[in-house]
N, CA, C, O and the ligand as a Tripos MOL2 file, in Angstrom:
@<TRIPOS>MOLECULE
protein
  261   259    66     0     0
PROTEIN
NO_CHARGES

@<TRIPOS>ATOM
      1 N           0.8510   -1.2060    0.0000 N.3       1 MET1
      2 CA          0.0000    0.0000    0.0000 C.3       1 MET1
      3 C           0.8770    1.2430    0.0000 C.2       1 MET1
      4 O           1.6580    1.4600    0.9270 O.2       1 MET1
      5 N           0.7500    2.0350   -1.0140 N.am      2 THR2
      6 CA          1.5240    3.2650   -1.0610 C.3       2 THR2
      7 C           0.7240    4.4050   -0.4540 C.2       2 THR2
      8 O          -0.4870    4.3030   -0.2600 O.2       2 THR2
      9 N           1.4100    5.4680   -0.1650 N.am      3 ILE3
     10 CA          0.7580    6.6280    0.4430 C.3       3 ILE3
     11 C          -0.1290    7.3350   -0.5720 C.2       3 ILE3
     12 O          -0.9970    8.1310   -0.2150 O.2       3 ILE3
     13 N           0.1060    7.0310   -1.8420 N.am      4 LYS4
     14 CA         -0.6610    7.6920   -2.8940 C.3       4 LYS4
     15 C          -1.9760    6.9860   -3.2000 C.2       4 LYS4
     16 O          -2.7730    7.4530   -4.0140 O.2       4 LYS4
     17 N          -2.1880    5.8630   -2.5390 N.am      5 ALA5
     18 CA         -3.4040    5.1130   -2.8290 C.3       5 ALA5
     19 C          -4.6490    5.9730   -2.6060 C.2       5 ALA5
     20 O          -4.6920    6.8030   -1.6980 O.2       5 ALA5
     21 N          -5.6400    5.7620   -3.4340 N.am      6 LYS6
     22 CA         -6.8860    6.5130   -3.3420 C.3       6 LYS6
     23 C          -8.0280    5.5720   -3.0360 C.2       6 LYS6
     24 O          -7.9450    4.3620   -3.2470 O.2       6 LYS6
     25 N          -9.0850    6.1550   -2.5370 N.am      7 ALA7
     26 CA        -10.2840    5.3660   -2.2780 C.3       7 ALA7
     27 C         -11.4240    5.8980   -3.1310 C.2       7 ALA7
     28 O         -11.5680    7.1060   -3.3240 O.2       7 ALA7
     29 N         -12.2240    4.9820   -3.6310 N.am      8 CYS8
     30 CA        -13.3690    5.3450   -4.4570 C.3       8 CYS8
     31 C         -14.5100    5.8160   -3.5620 C.2       8 CYS8
     32 O         -14.8730    5.1340   -2.6040 O.2       8 CYS8
     33 N         -15.0710    6.9730   -3.8710 N.am      9 ARG9
     34 CA        -16.1880    7.4900   -3.0790 C.3       9 ARG9
     35 C         -17.4610    6.7020   -3.3290 C.2       9 ARG9
     36 O         -18.3680    6.7010   -2.4960 O.2       9 ARG9
     37 N         -17.5330    6.0440   -4.4510 N.am     10 THR10
     38 CA        -18.7510    5.3330   -4.8160 C.3      10 THR10
     39 C         -18.8290    3.9620   -4.1440 C.2      10 THR10
     40 O         -19.8360    3.6250   -3.5210 O.2      10 THR10
     41 N         -17.7570    3.1740   -4.2740 N.am     11 CYS11
     42 CA        -17.8140    1.8080   -3.7370 C.3      11 CYS11
     43 C         -16.7900    1.5470   -2.6500 C.2      11 CYS11
     44 O         -16.7420    0.4470   -2.0990 O.2      11 CYS11
     45 N         -15.9620    2.5490   -2.3280 N.am     12 LYS12
     46 CA        -14.9830    2.4710   -1.2420 C.3      12 LYS12
     47 C         -13.7930    1.5680   -1.5270 C.2      12 LYS12
     48 O         -12.9940    1.3080   -0.6280 O.2      12 LYS12
     49 N         -13.6580    1.0880   -2.7440 N.am     13 SER13
     50 CA        -12.4820    0.3000   -3.0880 C.3      13 SER13
     51 C         -11.2260    1.1470   -2.9640 C.2      13 SER13
     52 O         -11.2400    2.3430   -3.2540 O.2      13 SER13
     53 N         -10.1470    0.5210   -2.5330 N.am     14 VAL14
     54 CA         -8.8630    1.2050   -2.4810 C.3      14 VAL14
     55 C          -8.1350    0.9720   -3.8000 C.2      14 VAL14
     56 O          -7.9140   -0.1670   -4.2110 O.2      14 VAL14
     57 N          -7.7690    2.0610   -4.4470 N.am     15 ILE15
     58 CA         -7.1460    2.0200   -5.7650 C.3      15 ILE15
     59 C          -5.7000    2.4880   -5.6400 C.2      15 ILE15
     60 O          -5.4460    3.5900   -5.1530 O.2      15 ILE15
     61 N          -4.7680    1.6770   -6.0660 N.am     16 GLU16
     62 CA         -3.3670    2.0710   -5.9160 C.3      16 GLU16
     63 C          -2.8260    2.8390   -7.1060 C.2      16 GLU16
     64 O          -1.8780    3.6120   -6.9660 O.2      16 GLU16
     65 N          -3.4080    2.6390   -8.2580 N.am     17 GLU17
     66 CA         -2.8970    3.3130   -9.4480 C.3      17 GLU17
     67 C          -4.0340    3.8260  -10.2930 C.2      17 GLU17
     68 O          -5.1470    3.3010  -10.2570 O.2      17 GLU17
     69 N          -3.7350    4.8680  -11.0620 N.am     18 GLY18
     70 CA         -4.7110    5.3640  -12.0180 C.3      18 GLY18
     71 C          -5.7000    6.3340  -11.3930 C.2      18 GLY18
     72 O          -5.6770    6.5840  -10.1880 O.2      18 GLY18
     73 N          -6.5650    6.8710  -12.2350 N.am     19 ASN19
     74 CA         -7.5240    7.8770  -11.7890 C.3      19 ASN19
     75 C          -8.9540    7.3960  -11.8900 C.2      19 ASN19
     76 O          -9.8950    8.1840  -11.7840 O.2      19 ASN19
     77 N          -9.1150    6.1050  -12.0960 N.am     20 LYS20
     78 CA        -10.4540    5.5350  -12.1780 C.3      20 LYS20
     79 C         -10.5380    4.3140  -11.2880 C.2      20 LYS20
     80 O          -9.5710    3.5700  -11.1290 O.2      20 LYS20
     81 N         -11.6950    4.1240  -10.7170 N.am     21 CYS21
     82 CA        -11.9170    2.9480   -9.8960 C.3      21 CYS21
     83 C         -11.9250    1.7000  -10.7760 C.2      21 CYS21
     84 O         -12.6260    1.6410  -11.7870 O.2      21 CYS21
     85 N         -11.1340    0.7060  -10.3750 N.am     22 THR22
     86 CA        -11.0770   -0.5160  -11.1660 C.3      22 THR22
     87 C         -12.3110   -1.3920  -10.9400 C.2      22 THR22
     88 O         -12.5670   -2.3160  -11.7110 O.2      22 THR22
     89 N         -13.0630   -1.1070   -9.9010 N.am     23 GLU23
     90 CA        -14.2320   -1.9280   -9.5820 C.3      23 GLU23
     91 C         -15.5080   -1.4000  -10.2230 C.2      23 GLU23
     92 O         -16.2630   -2.1590  -10.8300 O.2      23 GLU23
     93 N         -15.7470   -0.1040  -10.0910 N.am     24 CYS24
     94 CA        -17.0320    0.4260  -10.5590 C.3      24 CYS24
     95 C         -16.8740    1.4550  -11.6830 C.2      24 CYS24
     96 O         -17.8650    1.9110  -12.2510 O.2      24 CYS24
     97 N         -15.6140    1.8220  -12.0050 N.am     25 GLY25
     98 CA        -15.4070    2.7380  -13.1190 C.3      25 GLY25
     99 C         -15.5750    4.2060  -12.7600 C.2      25 GLY25
    100 O         -15.4080    5.0760  -13.6140 O.2      25 GLY25
    101 N         -15.9010    4.4870  -11.5180 N.am     26 SER26
    102 CA        -16.0860    5.8750  -11.0980 C.3      26 SER26
    103 C         -14.7460    6.6120  -11.0640 C.2      26 SER26
    104 O         -13.7070    6.0190  -10.7740 O.2      26 SER26
    105 N         -14.7850    7.9100  -11.3630 N.am     27 ASP27
    106 CA        -13.5540    8.6830  -11.2190 C.3      27 ASP27
    107 C         -13.6100    9.5810   -9.9820 C.2      27 ASP27
    108 O         -12.7870   10.4830   -9.8240 O.2      27 ASP27
    109 N         -14.5710    9.3310   -9.1230 N.am     28 ALA28
    110 CA        -14.6760   10.0940   -7.8770 C.3      28 ALA28
    111 C         -13.8010    9.4480   -6.8110 C.2      28 ALA28
    112 O         -14.2810    8.7370   -5.9290 O.2      28 ALA28
    113 N         -12.5110    9.7160   -6.9200 N.am     29 LEU29
    114 CA        -11.5620    9.1290   -5.9760 C.3      29 LEU29
    115 C         -11.0830   10.1940   -5.0010 C.2      29 LEU29
    116 O         -11.0760   11.3840   -5.3160 O.2      29 LEU29
    117 N         -10.6870    9.7560   -3.8200 N.am     30 THR30
    118 CA        -10.1650   10.6920   -2.8390 C.3      30 THR30
    119 C          -8.9130   10.1220   -2.1820 C.2      30 THR30
    120 O          -8.7890    8.9140   -1.9830 O.2      30 THR30
    121 N          -7.9960   11.0130   -1.8520 N.am     31 THR31
    122 CA         -6.8270   10.5770   -1.0830 C.3      31 THR31
    123 C          -7.0900   10.7710    0.4050 C.2      31 THR31
    124 O          -6.2650   10.3960    1.2370 O.2      31 THR31
    125 N          -8.2340   11.3550    0.7410 N.am     32 PHE32
    126 CA         -8.5710   11.5920    2.1490 C.3      32 PHE32
    127 C          -9.3680   10.4250    2.7010 C.2      32 PHE32
    128 O         -10.5950   10.4720    2.7780 O.2      32 PHE32
    129 N          -8.6640    9.3940    3.0780 N.am     33 TRP33
    130 CA         -9.3420    8.2440    3.6620 C.3      33 TRP33
    131 C          -8.4450    7.6430    4.7290 C.2      33 TRP33
    132 O          -7.2380    7.8850    4.7510 O.2      33 TRP33
    133 N          -9.0400    6.8640    5.6060 N.am     34 GLN34
    134 CA         -8.2920    6.2830    6.7080 C.3      34 GLN34
    135 C          -8.6780    4.8330    6.9110 C.2      34 GLN34
    136 O          -9.8560    4.4810    6.9620 O.2      34 GLN34
    137 N          -7.6720    4.0130    7.0240 N.am     35 GLY35
    138 CA         -7.8980    2.6150    7.3670 C.3      35 GLY35
    139 C          -8.5490    1.8350    6.2500 C.2      35 GLY35
    140 O          -9.2860    2.4000    5.4410 O.2      35 GLY35
    141 N          -8.2890    0.5630    6.1970 N.am     36 PHE36
    142 CA         -8.9740   -0.2490    5.1990 C.3      36 PHE36
    143 C          -9.1510   -1.6610    5.7040 C.2      36 PHE36
    144 O          -8.4370   -2.1040    6.6040 O.2      36 PHE36
    145 N         -10.0830   -2.3500    5.1360 N.am     37 VAL37
    146 CA        -10.2960   -3.7560    5.4580 C.3      37 VAL37
    147 C         -10.0820   -4.5710    4.1880 C.2      37 VAL37
    148 O         -10.3440   -4.1110    3.0770 O.2      37 VAL37
    149 N          -9.6070   -5.7770    4.3820 N.am     38 VAL38
    150 CA         -9.4820   -6.6950    3.2630 C.3      38 VAL38
    151 C         -10.6100   -7.7080    3.3840 C.2      38 VAL38
    152 O         -10.7080   -8.4420    4.3670 O.2      38 VAL38
    153 N         -11.4520   -7.7310    2.3720 N.am     39 ILE39
    154 CA        -12.5620   -8.6830    2.3580 C.3      39 ILE39
    155 C         -12.1570   -9.8490    1.4560 C.2      39 ILE39
    156 O         -11.9510   -9.6770    0.2550 O.2      39 ILE39
    157 N         -12.0460  -11.0200    2.0450 N.am     40 VAL40
    158 CA        -11.6700  -12.1750    1.2290 C.3      40 VAL40
    159 C         -12.8470  -13.1080    0.9940 C.2      40 VAL40
    160 O         -12.8480  -13.8960    0.0480 O.2      40 VAL40
    161 N         -13.8310  -13.0160    1.8480 N.am     41 ASN41
    162 CA        -14.9630  -13.9250    1.7470 C.3      41 ASN41
    163 C         -16.2610  -13.1630    1.9960 C.2      41 ASN41
    164 O         -16.8660  -13.2900    3.0600 O.2      41 ASN41
    165 N         -16.6860  -12.3710    1.0120 N.am     42 PRO42
    166 CA        -17.8150  -11.4550    1.2180 C.3      42 PRO42
    167 C         -19.0870  -12.1380    1.6940 C.2      42 PRO42
    168 O         -19.8670  -11.5370    2.4330 O.2      42 PRO42
    169 N         -19.3120  -13.3820    1.2860 N.am     43 GLU43
    170 CA        -20.5560  -14.0640    1.6770 C.3      43 GLU43
    171 C         -20.5960  -14.3200    3.1820 C.2      43 GLU43
    172 O         -21.6680  -14.3470    3.7870 O.2      43 GLU43
    173 N         -19.4240  -14.5070    3.7770 N.am     44 LYS44
    174 CA        -19.3890  -14.8910    5.1900 C.3      44 LYS44
    175 C         -18.9370  -13.7650    6.0970 C.2      44 LYS44
    176 O         -18.9070  -13.9250    7.3170 O.2      44 LYS44
    177 N         -18.5870  -12.6390    5.5230 N.am     45 SER45
    178 CA        -18.0130  -11.5670    6.3170 C.3      45 SER45
    179 C         -19.0690  -10.6090    6.8430 C.2      45 SER45
    180 O         -19.8630  -10.0590    6.0790 O.2      45 SER45
    181 N         -19.0670  -10.4140    8.1690 N.am     46 GLU46
    182 CA        -19.9920   -9.4530    8.7720 C.3      46 GLU46
    183 C         -19.6540   -8.0390    8.3340 C.2      46 GLU46
    184 O         -20.5360   -7.2150    8.0940 O.2      46 GLU46
    185 N         -18.3590   -7.7760    8.2380 N.am     47 ILE47
    186 CA        -17.9350   -6.4370    7.8130 C.3      47 ILE47
    187 C         -18.4330   -6.1590    6.4030 C.2      47 ILE47
    188 O         -18.9280   -5.0680    6.1170 O.2      47 ILE47
    189 N         -18.3040   -7.1350    5.5320 N.am     48 ALA48
    190 CA        -18.7630   -6.9640    4.1480 C.3      48 ALA48
    191 C         -20.2520   -6.6630    4.1160 C.2      48 ALA48
    192 O         -20.7000   -5.8250    3.3340 O.2      48 ALA48
    193 N         -21.0200   -7.3370    4.9550 N.am     49 LYS49
    194 CA        -22.4650   -7.0850    5.0050 C.3      49 LYS49
    195 C         -22.7510   -5.6700    5.4770 C.2      49 LYS49
    196 O         -23.5840   -4.9650    4.9080 O.2      49 LYS49
    197 N         -22.0430   -5.2650    6.5320 N.am     50 LYS50
    198 CA        -22.2350   -3.9160    7.0610 C.3      50 LYS50
    199 C         -21.8950   -2.8610    6.0230 C.2      50 LYS50
    200 O         -22.5600   -1.8310    5.9140 O.2      50 LYS50
    201 N         -20.8440   -3.1400    5.2630 N.am     51 MET51
    202 CA        -20.3940   -2.1580    4.2800 C.3      51 MET51
    203 C         -21.0960   -2.3380    2.9380 C.2      51 MET51
    204 O         -20.8410   -1.5940    1.9910 O.2      51 MET51
    205 N         -21.9680   -3.3150    2.8660 N.am     52 LYS52
    206 CA        -22.7020   -3.6100    1.6370 C.3      52 LYS52
    207 C         -21.7700   -3.9010    0.4710 C.2      52 LYS52
    208 O         -21.9440   -3.4030   -0.6410 O.2      52 LYS52
    209 N         -20.7730   -4.7270    0.7710 N.am     53 VAL53
    210 CA        -19.7720   -5.0860   -0.2130 C.3      53 VAL53
    211 C         -20.0220   -6.5260   -0.6500 C.2      53 VAL53
    212 O         -20.1750   -7.4150    0.1880 O.2      53 VAL53
    213 N         -20.0620   -6.7490   -1.9300 N.am     54 GLY54
    214 CA        -20.3500   -8.0830   -2.4150 C.3      54 GLY54
    215 C         -19.1850   -8.7660   -3.0960 C.2      54 GLY54
    216 O         -19.2760   -9.9250   -3.5030 O.2      54 GLY54
    217 N         -18.0850   -8.0320   -3.2150 N.am     55 LYS55
    218 CA        -16.9200   -8.5880   -3.8950 C.3      55 LYS55
    219 C         -15.7220   -8.5280   -2.9850 C.2      55 LYS55
    220 O         -15.6350   -7.6710   -2.1060 O.2      55 LYS55
    221 N         -14.7740   -9.4650   -3.2060 N.am     56 LYS56
    222 CA        -13.5800   -9.3660   -2.3840 C.3      56 LYS56
    223 C         -12.6740   -8.2470   -2.8860 C.2      56 LYS56
    224 O         -12.7130   -7.8510   -4.0510 O.2      56 LYS56
    225 N         -11.8640   -7.7590   -1.9670 N.am     57 GLY57
    226 CA        -10.9940   -6.6420   -2.2990 C.3      57 GLY57
    227 C         -10.6670   -5.8470   -1.0570 C.2      57 GLY57
    228 O         -10.9510   -6.2610    0.0670 O.2      57 GLY57
    229 N         -10.0650   -4.7000   -1.2850 N.am     58 ARG58
    230 CA         -9.7140   -3.8310   -0.1630 C.3      58 ARG58
    231 C         -10.6330   -2.6260   -0.1650 C.2      58 ARG58
    232 O         -10.8600   -2.0040   -1.2040 O.2      58 ARG58
    233 N         -11.1530   -2.3050    0.9860 N.am     59 TYR59
    234 CA        -12.1210   -1.2200    1.0790 C.3      59 TYR59
    235 C         -11.7430   -0.2510    2.1850 C.2      59 TYR59
    236 O         -11.3660   -0.6610    3.2830 O.2      59 TYR59
    237 N         -11.8480    1.0240    1.8890 N.am     60 ALA60
    238 CA        -11.5370    2.0540    2.8710 C.3      60 ALA60
    239 C         -12.6230    2.0790    3.9510 C.2      60 ALA60
    240 O         -13.8110    1.9280    3.6630 O.2      60 ALA60
    241 N         -12.1920    2.2690    5.1810 N.am     61 LEU61
    242 CA        -13.1550    2.3100    6.2850 C.3      61 LEU61
    243 C         -13.7820    3.6870    6.4290 C.2      61 LEU61
    244 O         -14.9890    3.8110    6.6350 O.2      61 LEU61
    245 N         -12.9640    4.7080    6.3210 N.am     62 ARG62
    246 CA        -13.5040    6.0490    6.4960 C.3      62 ARG62
    247 C         -13.0310    6.9750    5.3880 C.2      62 ARG62
    248 O         -11.8350    7.0670    5.1110 O.2      62 ARG62
    249 N         -13.9600    7.6470    4.7680 N.am     63 LEU63
    250 CA        -13.6440    8.6660    3.7760 C.3      63 LEU63
    251 C         -13.9710   10.0170    4.3940 C.2      63 LEU63
    252 O         -15.0030   10.1810    5.0450 O.2      63 LEU63
    253 N         -13.0910   10.9710    4.1850 N.am     64 SER64
    254 CA        -13.4610   12.2930    4.6870 C.3      64 SER64
    255 C         -14.0540   13.1390    3.5630 C.2      64 SER64
    256 O         -13.6070   13.1140    2.4170 O.2      64 SER64
    257 N         -15.0350   13.8520    3.9350 N.am     65 ARG65
    258 CA        -15.7970   14.7320    3.0380 C.3      65 ARG65
    259 C         -16.3450   14.0320    1.8110 C.2      65 ARG65
    260 O         -17.0020   14.6620    0.9820 O.2      65 ARG65
    261 ZN        -15.5760    2.3120   -7.1590 Zn       66 ZN66
@<TRIPOS>BOND
     1     1     2 1
     2     2     3 1
     3     3     4 2
     4     3     5 am
     5     5     6 1
     6     6     7 1
     7     7     8 2
     8     7     9 am
     9     9    10 1
    10    10    11 1
    11    11    12 2
    12    11    13 am
    13    13    14 1
    14    14    15 1
    15    15    16 2
    16    15    17 am
    17    17    18 1
    18    18    19 1
    19    19    20 2
    20    19    21 am
    21    21    22 1
    22    22    23 1
    23    23    24 2
    24    23    25 am
    25    25    26 1
    26    26    27 1
    27    27    28 2
    28    27    29 am
    29    29    30 1
    30    30    31 1
    31    31    32 2
    32    31    33 am
    33    33    34 1
    34    34    35 1
    35    35    36 2
    36    35    37 am
    37    37    38 1
    38    38    39 1
    39    39    40 2
    40    39    41 am
    41    41    42 1
    42    42    43 1
    43    43    44 2
    44    43    45 am
    45    45    46 1
    46    46    47 1
    47    47    48 2
    48    47    49 am
    49    49    50 1
    50    50    51 1
    51    51    52 2
    52    51    53 am
    53    53    54 1
    54    54    55 1
    55    55    56 2
    56    55    57 am
    57    57    58 1
    58    58    59 1
    59    59    60 2
    60    59    61 am
    61    61    62 1
    62    62    63 1
    63    63    64 2
    64    63    65 am
    65    65    66 1
    66    66    67 1
    67    67    68 2
    68    67    69 am
    69    69    70 1
    70    70    71 1
    71    71    72 2
    72    71    73 am
    73    73    74 1
    74    74    75 1
    75    75    76 2
    76    75    77 am
    77    77    78 1
    78    78    79 1
    79    79    80 2
    80    79    81 am
    81    81    82 1
    82    82    83 1
    83    83    84 2
    84    83    85 am
    85    85    86 1
    86    86    87 1
    87    87    88 2
    88    87    89 am
    89    89    90 1
    90    90    91 1
    91    91    92 2
    92    91    93 am
    93    93    94 1
    94    94    95 1
    95    95    96 2
    96    95    97 am
    97    97    98 1
    98    98    99 1
    99    99   100 2
   100    99   101 am
   101   101   102 1
   102   102   103 1
   103   103   104 2
   104   103   105 am
   105   105   106 1
   106   106   107 1
   107   107   108 2
   108   107   109 am
   109   109   110 1
   110   110   111 1
   111   111   112 2
   112   111   113 am
   113   113   114 1
   114   114   115 1
   115   115   116 2
   116   115   117 am
   117   117   118 1
   118   118   119 1
   119   119   120 2
   120   119   121 am
   121   121   122 1
   122   122   123 1
   123   123   124 2
   124   123   125 am
   125   125   126 1
   126   126   127 1
   127   127   128 2
   128   127   129 am
   129   129   130 1
   130   130   131 1
   131   131   132 2
   132   131   133 am
   133   133   134 1
   134   134   135 1
   135   135   136 2
   136   135   137 am
   137   137   138 1
   138   138   139 1
   139   139   140 2
   140   139   141 am
   141   141   142 1
   142   142   143 1
   143   143   144 2
   144   143   145 am
   145   145   146 1
   146   146   147 1
   147   147   148 2
   148   147   149 am
   149   149   150 1
   150   150   151 1
   151   151   152 2
   152   151   153 am
   153   153   154 1
   154   154   155 1
   155   155   156 2
   156   155   157 am
   157   157   158 1
   158   158   159 1
   159   159   160 2
   160   159   161 am
   161   161   162 1
   162   162   163 1
   163   163   164 2
   164   163   165 am
   165   165   166 1
   166   166   167 1
   167   167   168 2
   168   167   169 am
   169   169   170 1
   170   170   171 1
   171   171   172 2
   172   171   173 am
   173   173   174 1
   174   174   175 1
   175   175   176 2
   176   175   177 am
   177   177   178 1
   178   178   179 1
   179   179   180 2
   180   179   181 am
   181   181   182 1
   182   182   183 1
   183   183   184 2
   184   183   185 am
   185   185   186 1
   186   186   187 1
   187   187   188 2
   188   187   189 am
   189   189   190 1
   190   190   191 1
   191   191   192 2
   192   191   193 am
   193   193   194 1
   194   194   195 1
   195   195   196 2
   196   195   197 am
   197   197   198 1
   198   198   199 1
   199   199   200 2
   200   199   201 am
   201   201   202 1
   202   202   203 1
   203   203   204 2
   204   203   205 am
   205   205   206 1
   206   206   207 1
   207   207   208 2
   208   207   209 am
   209   209   210 1
   210   210   211 1
   211   211   212 2
   212   211   213 am
   213   213   214 1
   214   214   215 1
   215   215   216 2
   216   215   217 am
   217   217   218 1
   218   218   219 1
   219   219   220 2
   220   219   221 am
   221   221   222 1
   222   222   223 1
   223   223   224 2
   224   223   225 am
   225   225   226 1
   226   226   227 1
   227   227   228 2
   228   227   229 am
   229   229   230 1
   230   230   231 1
   231   231   232 2
   232   231   233 am
   233   233   234 1
   234   234   235 1
   235   235   236 2
   236   235   237 am
   237   237   238 1
   238   238   239 1
   239   239   240 2
   240   239   241 am
   241   241   242 1
   242   242   243 1
   243   243   244 2
   244   243   245 am
   245   245   246 1
   246   246   247 1
   247   247   248 2
   248   247   249 am
   249   249   250 1
   250   250   251 1
   251   251   252 2
   252   251   253 am
   253   253   254 1
   254   254   255 1
   255   255   256 2
   256   255   257 am
   257   257   258 1
   258   258   259 1
   259   259   260 2
@<TRIPOS>SUBSTRUCTURE
     1 MET1         2 RESIDUE 1 A MET
     2 THR2         6 RESIDUE 1 A THR
     3 ILE3        10 RESIDUE 1 A ILE
     4 LYS4        14 RESIDUE 1 A LYS
     5 ALA5        18 RESIDUE 1 A ALA
     6 LYS6        22 RESIDUE 1 A LYS
     7 ALA7        26 RESIDUE 1 A ALA
     8 CYS8        30 RESIDUE 1 A CYS
     9 ARG9        34 RESIDUE 1 A ARG
    10 THR10       38 RESIDUE 1 A THR
    11 CYS11       42 RESIDUE 1 A CYS
    12 LYS12       46 RESIDUE 1 A LYS
    13 SER13       50 RESIDUE 1 A SER
    14 VAL14       54 RESIDUE 1 A VAL
    15 ILE15       58 RESIDUE 1 A ILE
    16 GLU16       62 RESIDUE 1 A GLU
    17 GLU17       66 RESIDUE 1 A GLU
    18 GLY18       70 RESIDUE 1 A GLY
    19 ASN19       74 RESIDUE 1 A ASN
    20 LYS20       78 RESIDUE 1 A LYS
    21 CYS21       82 RESIDUE 1 A CYS
    22 THR22       86 RESIDUE 1 A THR
    23 GLU23       90 RESIDUE 1 A GLU
    24 CYS24       94 RESIDUE 1 A CYS
    25 GLY25       98 RESIDUE 1 A GLY
    26 SER26      102 RESIDUE 1 A SER
    27 ASP27      106 RESIDUE 1 A ASP
    28 ALA28      110 RESIDUE 1 A ALA
    29 LEU29      114 RESIDUE 1 A LEU
    30 THR30      118 RESIDUE 1 A THR
    31 THR31      122 RESIDUE 1 A THR
    32 PHE32      126 RESIDUE 1 A PHE
    33 TRP33      130 RESIDUE 1 A TRP
    34 GLN34      134 RESIDUE 1 A GLN
    35 GLY35      138 RESIDUE 1 A GLY
    36 PHE36      142 RESIDUE 1 A PHE
    37 VAL37      146 RESIDUE 1 A VAL
    38 VAL38      150 RESIDUE 1 A VAL
    39 ILE39      154 RESIDUE 1 A ILE
    40 VAL40      158 RESIDUE 1 A VAL
    41 ASN41      162 RESIDUE 1 A ASN
    42 PRO42      166 RESIDUE 1 A PRO
    43 GLU43      170 RESIDUE 1 A GLU
    44 LYS44      174 RESIDUE 1 A LYS
    45 SER45      178 RESIDUE 1 A SER
    46 GLU46      182 RESIDUE 1 A GLU
    47 ILE47      186 RESIDUE 1 A ILE
    48 ALA48      190 RESIDUE 1 A ALA
    49 LYS49      194 RESIDUE 1 A LYS
    50 LYS50      198 RESIDUE 1 A LYS
    51 MET51      202 RESIDUE 1 A MET
    52 LYS52      206 RESIDUE 1 A LYS
    53 VAL53      210 RESIDUE 1 A VAL
    54 GLY54      214 RESIDUE 1 A GLY
    55 LYS55      218 RESIDUE 1 A LYS
    56 LYS56      222 RESIDUE 1 A LYS
    57 GLY57      226 RESIDUE 1 A GLY
    58 ARG58      230 RESIDUE 1 A ARG
    59 TYR59      234 RESIDUE 1 A TYR
    60 ALA60      238 RESIDUE 1 A ALA
    61 LEU61      242 RESIDUE 1 A LEU
    62 ARG62      246 RESIDUE 1 A ARG
    63 LEU63      250 RESIDUE 1 A LEU
    64 SER64      254 RESIDUE 1 A SER
    65 ARG65      258 RESIDUE 1 A ARG
    66 ZN66       261 GROUP 0 **** ****
């Protein structure tokens, strides 16, 4: 994880490169985010359910503004 990583405002995926979300295609990315979770098993993960995430990946916990 580099310091330049961005988080998607739409789906909260953490994006390490580029200016577009690789998951949902949104270009609404922010560098103002804190913490992330790795979802490996979305069907069984309580966190994934809470975050309404259906795919595995890395997701930012908190986005500012
Ligand atoms: Zn996205």
